[in-house]
C-alpha positions as CSV (number, residue, x, y, z in Angstrom):
1,M,83.3,72.2,97.2
2,G,82.9,75.9,98.0
3,I,84.7,79.1,97.1
4,D,88.5,79.1,96.8
5,K,89.7,81.5,99.4
6,G,93.4,81.3,98.4
7,I,96.1,81.5,101.1
8,A,94.9,84.7,102.9
9,P,92.8,84.5,106.0
10,A,89.1,85.4,105.5
11,N,89.6,88.5,107.8
12,A,92.6,89.9,105.9
13,T,90.7,92.4,103.9
14,N,92.8,95.4,105.3
15,H,96.2,93.8,104.5
16,R,98.3,94.1,101.4
17,L,101.2,91.9,100.5
18,T,104.4,93.6,99.3
19,V,106.8,91.5,97.1
20,Q,110.2,92.6,95.9
21,F,112.0,90.6,93.3
22,I,114.8,90.6,90.7
23,D,114.0,89.6,87.2
24,A,116.2,87.6,84.8
25,S,117.9,90.9,83.6
26,G,118.9,91.8,87.2
27,L,116.4,94.6,87.5
28,R,114.6,95.0,90.9
29,W,110.8,95.3,91.1
30,Q,108.2,95.8,93.8
31,R,104.5,94.8,93.7
32,V,102.1,96.1,96.4
33,G,98.8,94.3,96.7
34,L,97.2,93.8,93.3
35,A,98.9,96.8,91.7
36,P,101.2,96.3,88.7
37,P,104.9,95.9,89.6
38,T,107.1,99.1,89.7
39,R,110.8,99.2,89.1
40,I,113.0,100.0,92.1
41,L,115.8,102.4,91.2
42,G,118.8,103.3,93.4
43,E,119.6,101.5,96.6
44,L,117.8,98.5,98.0
45,A,114.3,99.7,99.0
46,E,112.2,99.1,102.1
47,P,108.6,98.0,101.5
48,A,106.2,100.7,100.6
49,P,104.3,102.1,103.7
50,N,100.7,101.1,104.1
51,T,98.6,104.2,103.3
52,E,95.3,102.8,104.5
């Protein structure tokens, strides 16, 4: 059957996905790559810049 490669292309090693979401309490969070989510305070935020 082979190795499960998920949904990312095989050559996407230098890309990170940024996800912003609101939890059930109405708090806003952002997760970049595999890092733990961090809370977004203040105004709506733009995705974190890619530092690589």
